[in-house]
C-alpha positions as CSV (number, residue, x, y, z in Angstrom):
1,M,-23.5,-6.5,36.4
2,A,-20.2,-5.4,34.7
3,D,-18.1,-3.2,36.7
4,Q,-16.8,0.1,35.3
5,K,-13.0,-1.9,34.5
6,Q,-14.6,-4.5,32.9
7,I,-16.6,-2.8,30.6
8,E,-13.4,-0.4,29.7
9,Q,-11.5,-3.8,29.0
10,L,-14.6,-5.0,26.7
11,R,-14.5,-1.4,24.9
12,Y,-10.8,-1.5,24.3
13,A,-11.1,-5.5,23.1
14,I,-14.0,-4.6,20.9
15,W,-12.1,-1.6,19.4
16,M,-9.1,-3.8,18.7
17,A,-10.8,-6.2,17.0
18,I,-12.5,-3.7,14.9
19,M,-9.1,-2.2,13.9
20,Q,-7.7,-5.9,12.5
21,N,-11.2,-6.3,11.1
22,K,-12.0,-9.5,12.9
23,N,-16.0,-9.8,11.8
24,E,-16.3,-13.4,13.8
25,Q,-15.5,-11.8,16.9
26,I,-17.2,-8.6,16.7
27,V,-20.2,-10.0,16.4
28,Q,-19.9,-12.7,19.0
29,F,-19.3,-9.7,21.0
30,F,-22.6,-7.6,20.2
31,N,-24.5,-10.9,20.1
32,S,-23.5,-12.9,23.3
33,P,-26.5,-12.8,26.2
34,K,-23.0,-12.4,28.6
35,I,-22.1,-8.6,27.3
36,Q,-24.3,-6.5,27.3
37,I,-23.2,-3.4,25.7
38,N,-24.6,-1.0,23.7
39,V,-23.9,-0.9,19.8
40,N,-23.5,3.3,20.0
41,V,-21.3,3.3,23.2
42,A,-18.3,5.1,22.5
43,L,-15.0,3.3,22.3
44,T,-12.6,6.1,22.2
45,N,-12.3,9.3,23.9
46,Q,-12.8,11.0,20.8
47,G,-16.4,9.3,20.7
48,L,-16.0,6.8,17.9
49,T,-18.2,4.5,18.1
50,A,-18.2,0.4,16.2
51,L,-19.8,2.3,13.3
52,H,-17.2,4.9,13.0
53,Q,-14.1,3.1,12.9
54,A,-15.8,0.5,10.4
55,A,-16.5,3.0,8.1
56,S,-13.2,4.6,8.6
57,N,-11.5,1.0,7.8
58,G,-13.7,0.8,4.7
59,N,-15.1,-2.5,6.3
60,L,-18.3,-2.9,4.4
61,N,-19.6,-6.2,6.0
62,L,-18.7,-4.7,9.2
63,V,-21.0,-1.3,8.9
64,Q,-23.8,-3.2,7.1
65,F,-24.1,-6.0,10.1
66,L,-23.7,-2.5,12.7
67,V,-26.1,-0.6,10.8
68,A,-29.1,-3.4,9.8
69,I,-28.6,-6.3,12.3
70,Q,-27.3,-4.1,15.5
71,K,-29.4,-1.2,14.9
72,A,-26.8,1.2,15.4
73,D,-27.1,5.3,15.3
74,I,-25.8,6.0,11.5
75,D,-26.1,9.5,12.2
76,Q,-24.0,9.8,15.9
77,Q,-21.2,12.3,16.1
78,D,-18.2,11.7,17.9
79,L,-16.7,14.9,19.8
80,F,-15.7,16.7,16.8
81,G,-19.0,16.0,15.5
82,R,-17.9,13.7,12.4
83,T,-20.3,10.9,11.5
84,P,-19.9,7.7,10.0
85,L,-20.6,9.2,6.7
86,H,-17.7,11.9,7.2
87,F,-15.2,8.6,7.8
88,A,-16.6,7.1,4.9
89,C,-16.0,10.0,2.5
90,A,-12.9,11.2,3.9
91,I,-11.4,7.5,2.3
92,G,-13.7,7.1,-0.7
93,N,-15.2,4.5,0.0
94,L,-17.9,4.4,-2.7
95,A,-19.6,1.5,-0.9
96,I,-19.8,2.5,2.0
97,V,-20.8,6.0,1.4
98,D,-23.5,4.4,-1.0
99,Y,-24.9,2.1,1.8
100,L,-24.9,4.4,4.2
101,I,-26.9,6.8,2.3
102,Q,-29.1,4.4,1.0
103,S,-29.7,3.4,5.0
104,K,-30.8,7.1,5.0
105,A,-27.7,8.5,6.7
106,S,-27.8,12.9,6.6
107,T,-25.5,14.3,3.7
108,N,-25.4,17.5,5.4
109,I,-24.6,16.8,9.2
110,Q,-21.8,19.3,9.9
111,T,-18.9,19.3,12.5
112,I,-17.7,22.1,14.7
113,G,-15.3,23.4,12.0
114,G,-18.7,23.3,9.3
115,E,-17.9,20.4,7.1
116,T,-20.2,18.1,5.5
117,P,-19.4,14.8,4.7
118,V,-18.9,15.9,0.8
119,M,-16.2,18.7,2.1
120,K,-14.5,15.6,3.5
121,A,-14.1,13.8,0.4
122,A,-13.2,17.1,-1.5
123,Q,-10.1,17.7,1.1
124,F,-8.8,14.3,1.0
125,H,-9.3,14.6,-3.5
126,Q,-12.0,11.6,-3.6
127,S,-12.6,13.0,-7.5
128,Q,-14.3,9.3,-8.3
129,L,-16.4,9.6,-5.4
130,L,-17.7,13.2,-5.6
131,Y,-18.4,12.1,-9.5
132,Y,-20.4,9.5,-8.3
133,L,-22.2,11.7,-5.5
134,I,-23.4,14.4,-8.1
135,E,-24.7,11.4,-10.7
136,T,-26.8,10.0,-8.3
137,H,-27.4,11.4,-4.6
138,S,-27.3,14.9,-5.3
139,D,-30.6,15.5,-4.7
140,K,-30.0,14.4,-0.9
141,I,-27.0,16.9,-0.9
142,N,-26.7,20.4,-0.1
143,W,-24.0,21.7,-2.2
144,N,-23.9,25.1,-0.9
145,L,-23.3,24.6,3.1
146,I,-20.1,26.5,3.7
147,N,-17.4,25.3,6.7
148,K,-16.8,28.0,9.7
149,L,-13.9,29.3,6.9
150,G,-16.8,30.3,4.8
151,Q,-15.7,27.8,2.2
152,N,-17.8,24.9,0.3
153,V,-16.8,22.0,-1.3
154,L,-15.9,23.8,-4.3
155,N,-13.1,25.6,-2.6
156,I,-12.3,22.9,-0.5
157,F,-11.8,20.3,-3.6
158,R,-10.1,23.6,-5.9
159,I,-7.4,23.7,-2.8
160,S,-7.0,19.8,-2.9
161,C,-5.7,19.9,-6.3
162,V,-2.0,18.3,-6.8
163,N,-1.2,20.7,-9.4
164,S,-0.2,23.7,-7.7
165,L,-0.2,25.8,-10.9
166,E,-4.3,24.8,-11.3
167,K,-4.7,25.7,-7.8
168,L,-3.5,29.0,-7.9
169,N,-5.3,30.0,-11.0
170,Q,-9.0,28.0,-9.6
171,L,-8.8,30.2,-6.2
172,S,-9.8,33.4,-7.6
173,M,-12.2,32.0,-10.1
174,P,-15.7,33.3,-9.0
175,I,-18.5,30.8,-8.6
176,N,-21.5,30.0,-10.2
177,D,-23.1,27.0,-9.9
178,V,-21.0,24.6,-7.4
179,K,-22.3,21.4,-8.7
180,I,-21.5,22.3,-12.6
181,E,-18.5,23.3,-11.8
182,L,-17.0,20.6,-9.4
183,M,-17.8,18.4,-12.0
184,G,-16.0,20.3,-14.9
185,L,-13.1,20.6,-12.5
186,I,-13.2,16.6,-11.7
187,K,-13.6,16.0,-15.6
188,G,-11.2,18.3,-16.7
189,E,-8.3,17.1,-14.0
190,E,-9.0,13.3,-15.4
191,Q,-8.0,14.4,-19.3
192,H,-5.0,16.2,-17.6
193,N,-4.1,12.9,-16.0
194,N,-4.6,10.9,-18.9
195,Q,-2.6,13.4,-21.0
196,N,0.3,13.1,-18.4
197,Y,-0.2,8.8,-18.8
198,E,-0.2,8.8,-22.5
199,N,2.6,11.1,-23.0
200,N,4.8,9.1,-19.9
201,Q,4.3,5.7,-22.3
202,L,5.5,7.5,-25.4
203,K,8.9,8.5,-24.0
């Protein structure tokens, strides 16, 4: 049986392999009969697992291996309460988000700050992902949840708007329907960006 030092070295080796997207090496780590390590073991002091980091890296193949083959805990939370879906939403990786949700990942788990995965998408202004989630997985998401600051996903998305004037105008607006207004804001921003692009092309 491996001693604590060997386990720490192994955790570090797995972590480095994941950071460098060395999928073949990671598969060997988890499939080796000589190396018996739990797929859900925390690899960092923040409680991040292999699945957390694979999702954060945008490594779909590794995410699929860890979930489908290794049976990783899809909803495992780190010390801050973040799940792999929080990380996938933060980077806006549509393929991984879709795969995790299709694999029954919870869309409404909140961090210690009360943030859901879709709030992470809003925080990092992942417009395309939010649009997709409204269109395809809306029934699985509680759009009215609020974080510890009393903000819902629409509040957070408004704050993340790049245009400061638009941000000031949006912040004071009342909210009637989170999904409808979020969709409208995303479409409006897209039209604004397209208009700016066309104007720049004419110069």
